C-alpha positions as CSV (number, residue, x, y, z in Angstrom):
1,M,-12.6,4.6,13.8
2,D,-11.7,1.3,14.3
3,F,-8.7,0.0,12.5
4,L,-7.6,-3.4,11.7
5,I,-3.9,-3.9,11.0
6,I,-2.6,-6.4,9.0
7,Q,1.5,-7.3,9.5
8,C,2.2,-8.3,5.8
9,F,6.4,-8.7,6.1
10,D,7.3,-8.8,2.7
11,G,5.3,-7.7,-1.6
12,I,4.9,-11.5,-1.6
13,D,2.4,-12.1,1.8
14,L,0.9,-8.5,0.9
15,L,0.1,-9.6,-2.8
16,K,-1.2,-12.8,-0.8
17,E,-3.5,-10.7,1.7
18,I,-4.5,-8.2,-0.6
19,I,-6.2,-11.0,-3.4
20,N,-7.3,-13.4,-0.5
21,D,-9.5,-11.0,1.7
22,Q,-11.0,-10.1,-1.4
23,K,-12.0,-13.4,-2.3
24,N,-14.0,-13.2,1.1
25,G,-15.5,-9.3,0.3
26,N,-13.3,-7.6,2.6
27,L,-12.2,-4.4,1.3
28,I,-9.0,-3.5,2.7
29,D,-8.8,0.1,3.2
30,L,-4.9,1.3,3.0
31,I,-2.0,-0.4,2.0
32,I,1.0,1.0,3.9
33,A,4.2,-0.6,1.4
34,D,7.5,-0.3,2.5
35,E,10.5,-0.4,-0.4
36,N,13.0,-2.1,1.5
37,M,10.2,-5.5,2.3
38,E,11.5,-8.9,1.9
39,F,11.8,-11.0,-1.1
40,M,9.6,-8.9,-3.0
41,N,10.2,-5.2,-2.3
42,G,7.7,-2.9,-1.9
43,T,7.2,-0.9,-6.0
44,Q,7.7,-4.9,-7.0
45,A,4.1,-5.5,-5.6
46,L,2.8,-2.2,-5.5
47,S,3.6,-2.5,-10.0
48,I,1.9,-6.5,-9.4
49,L,-1.6,-5.3,-7.6
50,R,-1.8,-2.2,-9.8
51,D,-1.5,-5.1,-13.4
52,L,-4.5,-7.1,-11.2
53,E,-6.9,-3.9,-11.0
54,L,-6.2,-3.1,-15.0
55,Q,-7.4,-7.0,-15.7
56,S,-10.1,-6.0,-13.0
57,K,-8.9,-9.0,-10.8
58,V,-8.4,-6.7,-7.5
59,K,-9.3,-3.6,-6.3
60,L,-7.5,-1.8,-4.5
61,P,-7.0,0.7,-1.4
62,Y,-5.7,4.0,-1.0
63,I,-1.8,3.3,-0.9
64,I,1.5,4.4,1.1
65,S,4.5,4.2,-0.1
66,S,7.6,4.6,2.7
67,T,11.4,5.2,1.0
68,T,14.5,7.7,1.6
69,D,15.5,6.3,-1.9
70,I,14.8,9.0,-4.4
71,L,15.1,6.9,-7.9
72,C,12.5,4.5,-6.0
73,E,10.3,7.8,-5.0
74,K,10.6,8.1,-9.3
75,K,9.6,4.3,-9.1
76,I,6.4,4.8,-6.5
77,K,5.1,7.4,-8.2
78,S,4.7,5.5,-12.3
79,L,2.6,3.4,-10.4
80,N,-0.5,6.2,-9.3
81,I,0.1,5.8,-5.4
82,Q,-1.3,8.3,-3.3
83,K,0.9,9.3,-0.9
84,I,5.2,8.7,-0.5
85,L,5.7,9.3,2.8
86,P,9.3,10.0,3.4
87,K,10.7,7.6,6.5
88,P,10.7,7.3,9.4
89,I,7.5,7.7,9.5
90,N,5.9,10.4,12.0
91,K,3.3,9.5,14.0
92,D,1.7,12.8,12.9
93,S,1.3,12.8,9.0
94,L,0.3,8.9,9.5
95,V,-2.1,10.5,11.2
96,N,-3.0,12.7,9.0
97,V,-3.5,10.3,6.3
98,I,-5.2,8.0,8.0
99,E,-7.8,10.6,8.9
100,E,-7.9,11.4,5.3
101,I,-9.0,8.8,4.1
102,N,-11.7,8.2,6.6
103,N,-12.9,11.4,5.2
104,L,-13.5,10.2,2.0
105,K,-15.9,7.0,2.4
């Protein structure tokens, strides 16, 4: 398995990256969104991405969200996120999810 990892430091960077990559014909396979990103948190960014998806402006990949906050977890679940991994994310959990995604292709 070959992976290209793109690090976004906040929700705004995440939105720009998804939109620009899709304009250039690239499809991202996985988003791991942290609730504690600066400027725009993970839930806000994912909510905007879901709205863009409904408008057929972006195609969303498999999405994992990570949080320690139970209230945030409820908001995240309302966005139909495929997986929520509790913090701290351990390597085995992440590898299992990546293998699941790879098997879906």
